[in-house]
Structure formats: C-alpha cells, structure tokens
gemmi code that builds the backbone of each chain (N, CA, C; Angstrom):
import gemmi

chains = {
    "A": [
        ("ASP", (3.682, -5.841, -24.546), (3.120, -6.448, -23.332), (3.041, -6.000, -22.348)),
        ("THR", (1.862, -5.225, -22.138), (1.640, -4.808, -20.763), (1.170, -5.584, -19.289)),
        ("GLY", (0.805, -6.653, -20.319), (0.138, -7.628, -19.039), (-1.429, -7.522, -18.567)),
        ("VAL", (-2.312, -7.970, -18.641), (-3.593, -8.072, -18.425), (-4.309, -6.793, -17.658)),
        ("SER", (-5.035, -6.140, -18.321), (-4.982, -4.805, -17.528), (-6.855, -4.945, -16.958)),
        ("GLN", (-7.295, -4.760, -15.738), (-8.821, -5.078, -15.013), (-8.839, -3.835, -14.965)),
        ("ASN", (-10.439, -3.370, -15.563), (-10.958, -2.011, -15.005), (-12.656, -2.260, -14.254)),
        ("PRO", (-12.872, -1.646, -13.442), (-12.149, -0.944, -12.269), (-11.424, -1.638, -11.196)),
        ("ARG", (-10.550, -1.561, -10.664), (-10.078, -1.803, -9.429), (-10.601, -2.421, -8.824)),
        ("HIS", (-11.323, -1.342, -7.966), (-12.411, -1.538, -6.657), (-13.444, -1.177, -7.268)),
        ("LYS", (-14.859, -1.440, -6.677), (-16.353, -1.414, -7.325), (-17.063, -1.355, -5.571)),
        ("ILE", (-17.504, 0.080, -5.835), (-18.717, -0.383, -4.457), (-20.705, 0.086, -4.618)),
        ("THR", (-21.242, -1.231, -4.803), (-22.358, -0.631, -5.239), (-23.469, -1.328, -4.162)),
        ("LYS", (-24.677, -0.320, -4.655), (-25.818, -0.667, -3.736), (-26.125, -2.149, -4.160)),
        ("ARG", (-26.524, -3.060, -3.153), (-27.315, -4.397, -3.864), (-28.751, -3.572, -4.368)),
        ("GLY", (-28.810, -4.535, -5.946), (-30.155, -4.273, -7.102), (-29.344, -3.966, -7.669)),
        ("GLN", (-28.076, -3.084, -8.400), (-27.455, -2.143, -9.120), (-27.278, -2.813, -10.372)),
        ("ASN", (-26.582, -2.523, -10.867), (-26.098, -3.674, -12.076), (-24.508, -2.776, -12.164)),
        ("VAL", (-24.032, -4.055, -12.226), (-22.441, -3.229, -12.631), (-21.577, -4.028, -13.478)),
        ("THR", (-20.819, -3.684, -14.327), (-19.635, -3.758, -15.387), (-18.181, -4.324, -15.203)),
        ("PHE", (-17.653, -5.153, -15.436), (-15.904, -4.630, -15.067), (-15.077, -5.016, -16.705)),
        ("ARG", (-14.324, -4.414, -17.383), (-13.275, -4.567, -17.631), (-12.003, -5.462, -18.011)),
        ("CYS", (-11.832, -5.951, -19.433), (-10.606, -7.399, -19.180), (-9.646, -6.315, -20.333)),
        ("ASP", (-9.201, -6.218, -20.080), (-8.144, -6.189, -21.444), (-7.227, -7.484, -21.369)),
        ("PRO", (-6.853, -8.534, -22.578), (-5.658, -9.002, -21.999), (-4.993, -8.880, -22.892)),
        ("ILE", (-3.591, -9.548, -22.735), (-2.661, -9.472, -23.419), (-2.876, -9.612, -25.185)),
        ("SER", (-2.543, -9.045, -25.837), (-3.016, -8.303, -27.148), (-3.005, -9.681, -28.033)),
        ("GLU", (-1.651, -10.639, -28.122), (-1.426, -12.313, -29.497), (-2.132, -12.959, -28.208)),
        ("HIS", (-2.608, -13.066, -26.873), (-3.308, -14.189, -26.452), (-5.333, -14.295, -27.296)),
        ("ASN", (-5.279, -15.800, -27.372), (-6.789, -15.980, -28.076), (-7.623, -16.509, -26.863)),
        ("ARG", (-7.294, -16.514, -26.143), (-7.942, -16.595, -25.079), (-8.032, -16.124, -23.716)),
        ("LEU", (-9.326, -15.993, -23.359), (-9.710, -15.497, -22.181), (-10.322, -15.960, -21.300)),
        ("TYR", (-10.449, -15.880, -19.747), (-10.840, -16.116, -18.624), (-11.394, -15.300, -17.399)),
        ("TRP", (-12.657, -15.945, -17.189), (-13.027, -14.902, -15.970), (-12.942, -16.112, -14.390)),
        ("TYR", (-12.241, -15.375, -13.548), (-12.791, -16.158, -12.499), (-12.895, -15.460, -11.181)),
        ("ARG", (-14.008, -16.251, -10.311), (-14.160, -15.203, -9.026), (-13.507, -15.889, -7.858)),
        ("GLN", (-13.169, -15.237, -7.257), (-12.766, -15.539, -5.932), (-13.227, -14.912, -4.626)),
        ("THR", (-13.133, -15.226, -3.814), (-13.785, -14.954, -2.260), (-12.522, -15.158, -1.232)),
        ("LEU", (-12.840, -14.342, -0.359), (-11.902, -14.011, 0.585), (-11.463, -15.650, 1.667)),
        ("GLY", (-10.101, -16.056, 1.441), (-9.734, -17.464, 1.845), (-9.743, -18.596, 1.210)),
        ("GLN", (-10.391, -18.379, -0.451), (-10.781, -19.592, -1.616), (-9.590, -19.195, -2.500)),
        ("GLY", (-9.446, -20.475, -3.425), (-8.940, -19.971, -4.731), (-9.831, -20.186, -5.975)),
        ("PRO", (-9.109, -19.051, -6.507), (-10.561, -18.731, -7.686), (-11.307, -19.562, -8.430)),
        ("GLU", (-12.439, -19.584, -8.006), (-13.384, -20.355, -9.169), (-13.576, -19.917, -10.467)),
        ("PHE", (-13.734, -20.974, -11.340), (-13.846, -20.863, -12.210), (-15.265, -19.981, -13.019)),
        ("LEU", (-15.472, -19.360, -13.636), (-16.727, -18.648, -14.166), (-16.769, -18.927, -15.549)),
        ("THR", (-16.185, -18.467, -16.948), (-16.490, -18.573, -18.322), (-14.973, -17.999, -18.786)),
        ("TYR", (-15.093, -18.944, -20.350), (-14.180, -18.678, -20.857), (-14.420, -18.441, -22.224)),
        ("PHE", (-13.291, -18.030, -22.873), (-13.592, -17.408, -24.733), (-12.247, -17.947, -25.012)),
        ("GLN", (-12.280, -17.991, -26.186), (-11.609, -18.307, -27.180), (-12.247, -17.553, -28.525)),
        ("ASN", (-11.383, -16.499, -28.733), (-11.523, -15.706, -29.692), (-12.459, -14.845, -29.557)),
        ("GLU", (-13.927, -14.799, -30.067), (-14.914, -14.247, -29.227), (-16.249, -15.150, -29.515)),
        ("ALA", (-15.425, -16.413, -29.100), (-16.623, -17.449, -28.951), (-16.672, -17.791, -27.092)),
        ("GLN", (-17.813, -17.789, -26.629), (-17.938, -18.243, -25.424), (-18.062, -19.855, -25.668)),
        ("LEU", (-16.821, -20.357, -25.056), (-16.825, -21.523, -25.079), (-17.380, -22.769, -23.885)),
        ("GLU", (-17.289, -21.814, -23.055), (-17.974, -22.557, -21.310), (-18.682, -21.608, -20.496)),
        ("LYS", (-19.304, -21.972, -19.512), (-20.052, -21.594, -18.579), (-19.850, -22.335, -17.298)),
        ("SER", (-19.523, -21.452, -16.285), (-19.484, -22.239, -15.234), (-21.105, -22.346, -14.182)),
        ("ARG", (-21.606, -23.419, -13.627), (-22.951, -23.396, -12.888), (-22.781, -21.888, -12.174)),
        ("LEU", (-21.635, -21.603, -12.102), (-21.776, -20.422, -11.077), (-21.982, -18.890, -11.905)),
        ("LEU", (-22.018, -18.957, -12.963), (-23.121, -17.975, -13.771), (-24.152, -17.934, -13.778)),
        ("SER", (-24.550, -17.453, -12.724), (-26.290, -17.606, -13.040), (-26.794, -16.790, -14.034)),
        ("ASP", (-28.083, -16.706, -14.354), (-28.170, -15.839, -15.654), (-28.409, -14.164, -15.163)),
        ("ARG", (-28.192, -14.165, -13.918), (-27.595, -12.542, -13.989), (-26.810, -12.197, -14.364)),
        ("PHE", (-25.728, -12.823, -14.396), (-24.194, -13.072, -15.218), (-24.005, -12.912, -16.142)),
        ("SER", (-23.597, -12.013, -16.808), (-23.556, -11.949, -18.622), (-22.003, -11.625, -19.198)),
        ("ALA", (-21.223, -12.190, -19.976), (-19.769, -11.986, -20.203), (-20.122, -11.690, -22.022)),
        ("GLU", (-18.896, -10.966, -22.811), (-18.903, -11.287, -23.499), (-17.702, -10.390, -24.367)),
        ("ARG", (-17.116, -11.265, -25.234), (-15.682, -10.244, -25.774), (-15.379, -9.924, -27.384)),
        ("PRO", (-16.205, -8.936, -27.796), (-16.975, -8.473, -28.948), (-15.224, -8.674, -29.439)),
        ("LYS", (-15.193, -8.890, -31.084), (-14.438, -9.238, -31.861), (-12.683, -9.651, -31.490)),
        ("GLY", (-12.825, -10.311, -29.792), (-12.027, -11.277, -29.455), (-10.870, -10.637, -29.119)),
        ("SER", (-11.458, -9.265, -28.456), (-10.036, -8.651, -28.158), (-10.445, -8.230, -26.366)),
        ("PHE", (-11.072, -7.465, -26.209), (-11.417, -7.131, -24.437), (-13.054, -7.329, -24.499)),
        ("SER", (-12.491, -8.023, -23.037), (-14.387, -8.508, -22.146), (-14.597, -7.994, -21.379)),
        ("THR", (-15.958, -7.752, -21.269), (-16.549, -7.507, -20.116), (-17.351, -8.369, -19.345)),
        ("LEU", (-17.540, -8.130, -18.097), (-18.660, -9.158, -17.724), (-19.601, -8.207, -16.374)),
        ("GLU", (-20.812, -8.507, -16.942), (-21.771, -7.768, -16.342), (-22.667, -8.639, -15.448)),
        ("ILE", (-22.836, -7.997, -14.078), (-23.872, -8.000, -12.745), (-24.998, -7.597, -13.027)),
        ("GLN", (-25.645, -8.343, -12.959), (-27.378, -7.410, -13.121), (-27.791, -7.451, -11.744)),
        ("ARG", (-28.680, -6.585, -10.898), (-29.588, -6.914, -9.742), (-28.276, -7.370, -8.775)),
        ("THR", (-27.269, -7.014, -9.047), (-26.167, -7.597, -7.306), (-26.698, -7.812, -6.095)),
        ("GLU", (-26.495, -8.918, -5.612), (-26.460, -8.856, -4.209), (-25.392, -9.554, -3.465)),
        ("GLN", (-25.557, -9.355, -2.530), (-24.623, -9.907, -1.593), (-23.356, -10.647, -1.305)),
        ("GLY", (-24.199, -11.410, -1.832), (-23.236, -12.685, -2.199), (-22.044, -12.901, -3.084)),
        ("ASP", (-22.613, -11.539, -3.931), (-21.727, -10.967, -5.457), (-19.775, -10.737, -4.788)),
        ("SER", (-19.897, -10.095, -3.856), (-19.105, -9.658, -3.375), (-17.767, -10.103, -3.057)),
        ("ALA", (-16.703, -9.684, -3.968), (-15.659, -10.783, -4.026), (-14.922, -10.177, -5.379)),
        ("MET", (-13.543, -11.062, -4.826), (-12.634, -10.289, -6.591), (-12.814, -11.314, -7.495)),
        ("TYR", (-13.053, -10.328, -8.587), (-13.296, -10.935, -10.063), (-11.375, -11.082, -11.041)),
        ("LEU", (-11.170, -11.507, -11.010), (-10.096, -12.131, -12.061), (-10.107, -12.108, -13.108)),
        ("CYS", (-9.440, -11.901, -13.885), (-9.622, -12.347, -15.459), (-7.810, -12.362, -15.859)),
        ("ALA", (-7.841, -13.232, -16.916), (-6.479, -14.140, -16.951), (-7.103, -14.879, -18.858)),
        ("SER", (-5.753, -14.345, -19.299), (-5.387, -15.026, -20.727), (-4.182, -15.670, -20.895)),
        ("SER", (-4.358, -16.110, -22.111), (-3.025, -17.191, -22.460), (-3.328, -17.396, -23.942)),
        ("TRP", (-2.218, -17.735, -24.042), (-2.214, -18.275, -25.805), (-2.409, -19.882, -26.331)),
        ("GLY", (-1.759, -20.911, -25.447), (-2.052, -21.821, -25.379), (-2.390, -22.679, -23.741)),
        ("GLN", (-3.286, -23.570, -23.506), (-3.662, -23.923, -21.948), (-2.566, -24.379, -21.171)),
        ("ARG", (-1.392, -25.155, -21.910), (-0.195, -25.397, -21.349), (0.262, -24.455, -21.302)),
        ("GLU", (0.213, -23.203, -21.455), (1.497, -22.366, -21.247), (1.228, -21.577, -19.516)),
        ("GLY", (-0.192, -22.095, -19.102), (0.262, -21.041, -18.183), (-0.990, -19.355, -18.329)),
        ("TYR", (-1.678, -19.275, -17.438), (-2.305, -17.996, -17.835), (-1.332, -17.072, -17.070)),
        ("THR", (-1.922, -15.427, -17.796), (-1.510, -14.023, -17.166), (-2.501, -13.503, -16.828)),
        ("PHE", (-2.505, -14.040, -14.931), (-3.868, -12.861, -14.782), (-3.673, -11.670, -14.603)),
        ("GLY", (-5.062, -10.497, -14.302), (-5.079, -9.754, -13.877), (-5.081, -9.232, -12.421)),
        ("SER", (-4.833, -7.666, -12.420), (-4.962, -7.842, -10.909), (-6.409, -7.582, -10.194)),
        ("GLY", (-6.871, -7.917, -10.714), (-8.930, -8.204, -10.590), (-9.246, -6.816, -10.323)),
        ("THR", (-10.664, -7.006, -10.024), (-11.656, -5.714, -10.267), (-11.937, -6.507, -8.543)),
        ("ARG", (-11.924, -5.795, -7.531), (-13.094, -6.236, -5.809), (-13.963, -5.298, -5.930)),
        ("LEU", (-15.156, -6.768, -5.672), (-16.738, -6.055, -5.867), (-17.233, -5.758, -4.119)),
        ("THR", (-17.490, -4.715, -3.978), (-18.258, -4.955, -2.626), (-19.084, -4.746, -2.955)),
        ("VAL", (-20.874, -5.357, -2.802), (-21.915, -5.017, -2.559), (-22.563, -4.610, -0.842)),
        ("VAL", (-23.115, -3.544, -0.840), (-23.438, -2.880, 0.343), (-25.071, -2.992, 0.348)),
    ],
    "B": [
        ("ALA", (-12.563, -36.215, -13.196), (-12.394, -35.186, -13.714), (-10.577, -34.480, -12.625)),
        ("GLN", (-9.855, -33.907, -13.409), (-8.525, -33.083, -13.019), (-9.157, -33.094, -11.625)),
        ("SER", (-8.078, -33.389, -10.061), (-8.244, -31.673, -9.294), (-7.197, -31.780, -8.506)),
        ("VAL", (-6.737, -30.575, -7.738), (-6.007, -30.817, -6.754), (-6.036, -30.475, -5.035)),
        ("THR", (-5.235, -31.215, -4.723), (-5.682, -30.972, -2.745), (-4.142, -30.242, -2.278)),
        ("GLN", (-3.971, -29.297, -1.959), (-2.981, -28.557, -1.247), (-3.432, -28.874, 0.033)),
        ("LEU", (-2.296, -29.647, 0.679), (-2.188, -30.233, 2.524), (-2.060, -29.395, 3.325)),
        ("ASP", (-2.072, -28.782, 2.547), (-1.595, -27.560, 4.337), (-1.753, -26.358, 4.057)),
        ("SER", (-3.266, -25.928, 4.764), (-3.520, -24.411, 4.574), (-3.112, -23.631, 5.012)),
        ("HIS", (-2.208, -23.403, 5.851), (-0.671, -22.506, 6.645), (0.731, -22.817, 6.984)),
        ("VAL", (1.138, -22.723, 6.306), (3.253, -23.236, 6.757), (3.692, -21.572, 6.796)),
        ("SER", (4.450, -21.835, 8.097), (4.717, -21.205, 8.486), (6.756, -21.395, 8.889)),
        ("VAL", (7.606, -20.364, 8.534), (8.880, -20.754, 8.400), (9.691, -19.090, 9.132)),
        ("SER", (10.811, -19.661, 9.495), (11.705, -18.624, 9.359), (12.461, -18.166, 8.284)),
        ("GLU", (12.491, -16.617, 8.399), (13.924, -16.553, 7.334), (14.873, -17.171, 6.963)),
        ("GLY", (15.262, -17.577, 5.899), (16.820, -18.079, 5.463), (16.071, -19.816, 5.975)),
        ("THR", (15.279, -20.281, 5.952), (15.095, -21.784, 6.050), (14.655, -21.941, 4.820)),
        ("PRO", (14.096, -23.448, 4.634), (13.621, -23.686, 3.837), (12.253, -23.885, 3.837)),
        ("VAL", (11.659, -23.727, 2.526), (10.095, -23.820, 2.306), (9.581, -25.012, 1.443)),
        ("LEU", (8.313, -25.538, 1.859), (7.747, -26.959, 1.805), (6.626, -26.631, 1.696)),
        ("LEU", (6.432, -26.420, 0.492), (4.791, -26.253, 0.400), (4.043, -27.808, -0.335)),
        ("ARG", (2.914, -28.374, 0.006), (2.533, -29.662, -0.371), (1.688, -29.628, -1.333)),
        ("CYS", (1.345, -30.104, -2.563), (0.700, -29.996, -3.511), (0.481, -31.585, -4.316)),
        ("ASN", (-0.880, -32.279, -3.794), (-1.464, -33.422, -4.490), (-2.561, -33.277, -5.992)),
        ("TYR", (-2.014, -34.311, -6.588), (-3.276, -34.134, -7.591), (-3.734, -35.307, -7.525)),
        ("SER", (-4.976, -35.224, -8.703), (-5.889, -36.146, -9.109), (-6.157, -36.199, -10.714)),
        ("SER", (-5.563, -37.310, -11.347), (-5.778, -37.135, -12.858), (-5.478, -38.273, -13.444)),
        ("SER", (-6.434, -38.196, -13.979), (-6.188, -40.020, -15.259), (-5.742, -39.669, -16.492)),
        ("TYR", (-4.552, -38.814, -16.380), (-3.841, -38.996, -17.526), (-2.678, -37.616, -17.560)),
        ("SER", (-1.740, -37.580, -18.239), (-0.955, -36.772, -17.561), (-1.133, -35.211, -17.357)),
        ("PRO", (-0.585, -35.323, -16.620), (-1.316, -33.521, -16.193), (-0.585, -32.355, -16.531)),
        ("SER", (-1.457, -31.018, -16.886), (-0.400, -30.238, -16.292), (-0.662, -29.308, -15.736)),
        ("LEU", (0.961, -29.035, -14.772), (0.353, -28.756, -13.041), (1.123, -27.211, -13.386)),
        ("PHE", (0.835, -26.263, -12.598), (1.485, -25.117, -12.467), (1.707, -24.613, -10.619)),
        ("TRP", (1.891, -23.754, -10.346), (2.299, -23.052, -8.886), (2.095, -21.635, -9.338)),
        ("TYR", (1.360, -20.489, -8.797), (1.136, -19.206, -9.063), (1.475, -18.861, -7.224)),
        ("VAL", (1.565, -17.549, -7.618), (2.189, -16.952, -6.099), (0.620, -15.619, -6.184)),
        ("GLN", (0.378, -15.324, -5.317), (-0.452, -14.392, -4.805), (-0.387, -13.242, -3.563)),
        ("HIS", (0.053, -12.315, -3.196), (-0.291, -11.411, -3.017), (-1.383, -10.613, -2.302)),
        ("PRO", (-0.700, -10.251, -1.006), (-1.983, -9.404, -0.695), (-2.752, -8.472, -1.693)),
        ("ASN", (-4.165, -8.503, -1.680), (-4.623, -7.433, -2.991), (-4.539, -7.927, -4.249)),
        ("LYS", (-3.665, -8.710, -4.918), (-2.641, -8.280, -6.404), (-3.027, -9.886, -6.805)),
        ("GLY", (-3.401, -9.847, -7.885), (-3.658, -10.812, -9.201), (-3.035, -12.126, -8.810)),
        ("LEU", (-2.911, -13.017, -9.316), (-1.554, -14.070, -9.873), (-0.547, -13.921, -10.715)),
        ("GLN", (0.365, -14.810, -10.133), (1.876, -14.314, -10.877), (2.646, -15.892, -10.620)),
        ("LEU", (2.441, -16.207, -11.841), (2.959, -17.712, -12.353), (4.468, -18.048, -11.872)),
        ("LEU", (4.463, -18.995, -11.090), (6.006, -19.451, -10.514), (7.058, -20.229, -11.358)),
        ("LEU", (5.463, -21.280, -12.345), (6.303, -22.125, -12.677), (5.306, -23.322, -12.993)),
        ("LYS", (5.775, -24.067, -14.384), (4.777, -24.943, -15.051), (5.417, -26.435, -15.571)),
        ("TYR", (4.240, -27.315, -15.173), (4.855, -28.753, -15.748), (4.273, -29.478, -16.373)),
        ("THR", (4.366, -29.932, -17.537), (4.109, -30.140, -19.134), (3.980, -31.129, -19.741)),
        ("SER", (4.959, -32.100, -18.767), (4.990, -33.119, -19.322), (6.637, -33.412, -19.785)),
        ("ALA", (7.411, -32.666, -19.522), (8.591, -32.537, -20.237), (10.086, -32.817, -18.230)),
        ("ALA", (10.873, -31.962, -18.434), (11.371, -32.262, -16.874), (10.490, -32.742, -16.059)),
        ("THR", (11.027, -33.127, -14.410), (10.304, -33.321, -13.797), (10.474, -32.978, -12.852)),
        ("LEU", (11.888, -32.228, -12.723), (12.340, -31.188, -11.903), (12.068, -29.365, -12.253)),
        ("VAL", (11.075, -28.854, -12.297), (10.713, -27.599, -12.591), (11.654, -26.470, -11.978)),
        ("LYS", (12.290, -25.250, -12.242), (12.976, -24.403, -11.537), (11.965, -23.385, -12.083)),
        ("GLY", (11.853, -22.697, -11.245), (10.712, -21.428, -11.395), (11.419, -20.009, -11.316)),
        ("ILE", (10.755, -19.131, -10.985), (11.149, -17.698, -10.439), (11.666, -17.723, -9.084)),
        ("ASN", (12.154, -16.557, -8.949), (12.580, -16.133, -7.721), (13.318, -17.339, -6.760)),
        ("GLY", (14.165, -18.428, -6.965), (14.515, -19.438, -6.323), (13.141, -21.262, -6.328)),
        ("PHE", (12.354, -20.470, -6.526), (11.506, -22.133, -6.150), (11.703, -22.454, -7.599)),
        ("GLU", (11.478, -23.914, -6.661), (11.525, -25.402, -7.329), (10.435, -25.943, -7.133)),
        ("ALA", (9.728, -26.635, -8.215), (9.176, -27.953, -8.160), (9.115, -29.058, -8.826)),
        ("GLU", (8.465, -30.759, -8.011), (9.410, -31.796, -8.573), (7.844, -32.826, -8.762)),
        ("PHE", (7.720, -33.300, -10.057), (6.570, -33.801, -10.347), (7.067, -35.422, -10.069)),
        ("LYS", (6.170, -35.875, -9.452), (6.229, -37.500, -8.580), (5.082, -38.343, -9.107)),
        ("LYS", (4.942, -38.572, -10.154), (3.884, -39.314, -10.642), (3.517, -40.718, -9.929)),
        ("SER", (4.852, -41.527, -8.722), (4.259, -42.559, -8.309), (3.597, -42.132, -6.645)),
        ("GLU", (3.508, -40.585, -6.638), (3.014, -40.254, -5.229), (1.814, -39.005, -5.370)),
        ("THR", (1.639, -38.927, -6.923), (0.952, -37.943, -7.565), (1.171, -36.652, -6.867)),
        ("SER", (2.050, -36.207, -6.624), (2.134, -34.975, -5.985), (3.320, -34.255, -6.616)),
        ("PHE", (3.301, -32.815, -6.429), (3.986, -31.799, -7.239), (4.121, -30.837, -6.228)),
        ("HIS", (5.165, -30.737, -5.115), (5.322, -29.970, -4.386), (6.194, -29.576, -4.273)),
        ("LEU", (6.039, -27.846, -3.910), (7.331, -26.055, -4.268), (8.013, -26.349, -2.879)),
        ("THR", (9.217, -25.677, -3.169), (10.226, -26.065, -2.409), (11.160, -24.434, -2.645)),
        ("LYS", (11.756, -24.148, -1.962), (12.653, -23.168, -2.084), (13.662, -23.436, -0.427)),
        ("PRO", (14.916, -22.913, -1.229), (15.993, -23.751, -0.069), (16.088, -22.574, 1.010)),
        ("SER", (15.782, -20.614, 0.850), (15.896, -20.435, 1.702), (15.125, -19.458, 1.902)),
        ("ALA", (13.931, -18.862, 2.787), (13.071, -18.227, 2.681), (13.269, -16.664, 3.029)),
        ("HIS", (12.517, -16.092, 2.139), (12.724, -14.884, 1.902), (11.189, -13.826, 2.795)),
        ("MET", (11.940, -12.388, 3.848), (10.069, -11.876, 3.837), (9.437, -11.660, 2.951)),
        ("SER", (10.016, -11.642, 1.844), (8.722, -11.187, 0.283), (8.252, -11.827, -0.201)),
        ("ASP", (8.513, -13.655, 0.648), (8.068, -14.996, 0.061), (6.642, -14.845, 0.842)),
        ("ALA", (6.238, -14.479, 1.940), (5.024, -14.405, 1.982), (4.199, -14.030, 1.490)),
        ("ALA", (2.648, -14.591, 1.190), (2.189, -14.642, -0.038), (0.976, -15.981, 0.334)),
        ("GLU", (-0.155, -16.037, -0.101), (-0.807, -17.172, -0.458), (-0.702, -17.727, -1.638)),
        ("TYR", (-0.810, -19.059, -2.251), (0.315, -19.838, -3.120), (-0.745, -20.827, -3.896)),
        ("PHE", (-0.882, -20.880, -4.612), (-1.692, -22.101, -5.025), (-1.199, -23.073, -6.616)),
        ("CYS", (-1.630, -24.149, -6.001), (-1.197, -24.872, -7.302), (-2.379, -25.538, -8.105)),
        ("PRO", (-2.783, -24.936, -9.155), (-3.949, -25.453, -10.219), (-3.889, -26.840, -10.964)),
        ("ILE", (-4.446, -27.471, -11.610), (-4.290, -28.107, -12.593), (-4.884, -27.884, -13.456)),
        ("ILE", (-4.678, -28.465, -15.223), (-5.635, -28.260, -16.114), (-6.953, -28.833, -15.888)),
        ("GLN", (-8.253, -28.424, -16.321), (-9.563, -29.362, -16.041), (-9.702, -29.470, -17.596)),
        ("GLY", (-10.217, -30.737, -18.151), (-10.645, -30.284, -19.452), (-10.690, -29.841, -20.452)),
        ("ALA", (-9.016, -30.399, -20.873), (-7.920, -29.381, -21.691), (-8.477, -28.069, -22.309)),
        ("GLN", (-8.907, -27.464, -20.802), (-9.004, -25.779, -21.227), (-9.840, -24.823, -20.110)),
        ("LYS", (-9.211, -25.579, -18.937), (-9.478, -24.218, -17.938), (-8.760, -24.854, -16.525)),
        ("LEU", (-8.028, -23.977, -15.254), (-7.124, -24.041, -14.326), (-8.077, -24.268, -13.385)),
        ("VAL", (-8.057, -25.297, -12.647), (-8.618, -25.798, -11.443), (-7.811, -25.536, -10.388)),
        ("PHE", (-8.179, -24.597, -9.574), (-7.431, -24.398, -8.382), (-8.378, -25.125, -6.757)),
        ("GLY", (-7.129, -25.362, -6.002), (-7.750, -25.614, -4.501), (-7.806, -24.917, -3.610)),
        ("GLN", (-7.408, -24.996, -2.429), (-8.086, -24.158, -1.287), (-6.932, -23.216, -1.396)),
        ("GLY", (-5.681, -22.891, -1.735), (-4.205, -22.422, -1.332), (-3.463, -22.492, -0.176)),
        ("THR", (-2.558, -22.170, -0.478), (-1.503, -22.398, 1.050), (-1.078, -21.105, 1.330)),
        ("ARG", (-1.268, -21.153, 3.009), (-0.594, -19.024, 2.551), (0.676, -19.261, 3.867)),
        ("LEU", (1.797, -18.523, 3.174), (2.868, -19.008, 3.614), (2.796, -17.459, 4.535)),
        ("THR", (3.809, -18.212, 6.315), (4.056, -16.519, 6.390), (5.910, -17.066, 6.609)),
        ("ILE", (6.112, -15.943, 7.077), (7.238, -16.075, 7.121), (8.145, -15.282, 8.477)),
        ("ASN", (8.869, -15.695, 9.573), (9.074, -15.219, 10.377), (10.351, -14.513, 10.505)),
        ("PRO", (10.920, -13.354, 11.280), (12.113, -12.795, 11.010), (12.796, -13.093, 12.050)),
    ],
}
model = gemmi.Model(1)
for chain_id, residues in chains.items():
    chain = gemmi.Chain(chain_id)
    for i, (resn, *xyz) in enumerate(residues, 1):
        res = gemmi.Residue()
        res.name, res.seqid = resn, gemmi.SeqId(i, " ")
        for name, pos in zip(("N", "CA", "C"), xyz):
            atom = gemmi.Atom()
            atom.name, atom.element = name, gemmi.Element(name[0])
            atom.pos, atom.b_iso = gemmi.Position(*pos), 0.0
            res.add_atom(atom)
        chain.add_residue(res)
    model.add_chain(chain)
structure = gemmi.Structure()
structure.add_model(model)
structure.setup_entities()
C-alpha cells in the first residue's frame, strides 16, 4: 500500500491551454473522489467514482472539466481552455467504504497564468 | 443536508498547553464525522473518525474528539501542543451517504 499518488505535483499553464491530472488510488479501494481547494478554503467536492462509474458530479464541474476512471483503476481529470479561476490545488482521494474515511493524495497545484 | 461549522478560523496556543478545536455539525440522522490535518502544501491526513460507536474517539498523534449529540458538536482536543501540530484542521461530515463535505477549516498556530 503506497497510498494515493497524484501527478504532476505542480503544473503551470497558460490561460486557454488544456491540462490533465492523474490519480492512482490505493489498489483495493473502489471509490475515488476529486476535490478542489483554493487558498484558505476547505476542499470542495468535484466528482466521485465507484469502480469505473461516475456517480456524482458537482455543479462546480463545468463543461470544461471531465473526469474518467477507465477500468476502475487510475483516474484522470482534464480541464479544457483553462482560466485563471481554475488555479487551485486539485486533490484526489480513495476509500473502500465511505464510513471508513478517505485517503488523500498530496494534490496537484495548478497555476494558470 | 449535512454540514459542519468550524467555530474558529484561527487558534493560537503555546507549546505544551492544551489544544481545543471546535466543530459543530448539522445532520438529520446519525452522522459520520472525521478530523483531518493538512500541513502546508500537503494533502489531508486522517486523524480520527466517529461512526456511531464510542462517543470518545482516540486518534493519532495524541488527538481525541468527543461526539456530543445534545450539543451537535465534535470538538478536537490534545492535552499538550507540539510545534509539529501547527497546520490546518478540518472536520468534514459524510453527506448523502457518498461524499465528505468540508467546512472552512481552523488554522492552528503553536507559539514557542
């Protein structure tokens, strides 16, 4: 068990470019979550997968955002046509059962310039 | 919908003195509550969880929390603060049986 791994750790991109982040959950965890955290705020829920099925998406997840979890293993979060307001820490977490709590990765910090 | 309110945005204590971080919750049924710690530029680490078992929950690093239904509270305590405890603390709640919902967090500062 090596924990939840997120790549890259940091990403700087120009406004209008597309970016993709990857999350590798703990292998036996069937649930995977994406959160966004801006400076001084708590994490905000973006989306949730159980195995390969995306079961819930937040209204924060505009049509520029898309997440996938092929084969119920790793997940990717893509942001198209990035805007400065997308600058944030993107956190991934996984769990086996929701009452067990989540294991979070170290996050990907996105800066849009 | 379930939600949490962290009553203090910032708490400052001296090293070696007790820590109290306050969290109130709102839930129409028995909640699942957690405390997480986040050090600068890091992910969140689970300190402890309450899931309808014992009301006094012991966690890692000497932290514990007491669930009080009558006060709708789940406050985090530690008898003696250490410099390494300086971080941001969150007490999320499970909402809709699927996802954690976070409050604004409490920043803990430890003075030498």
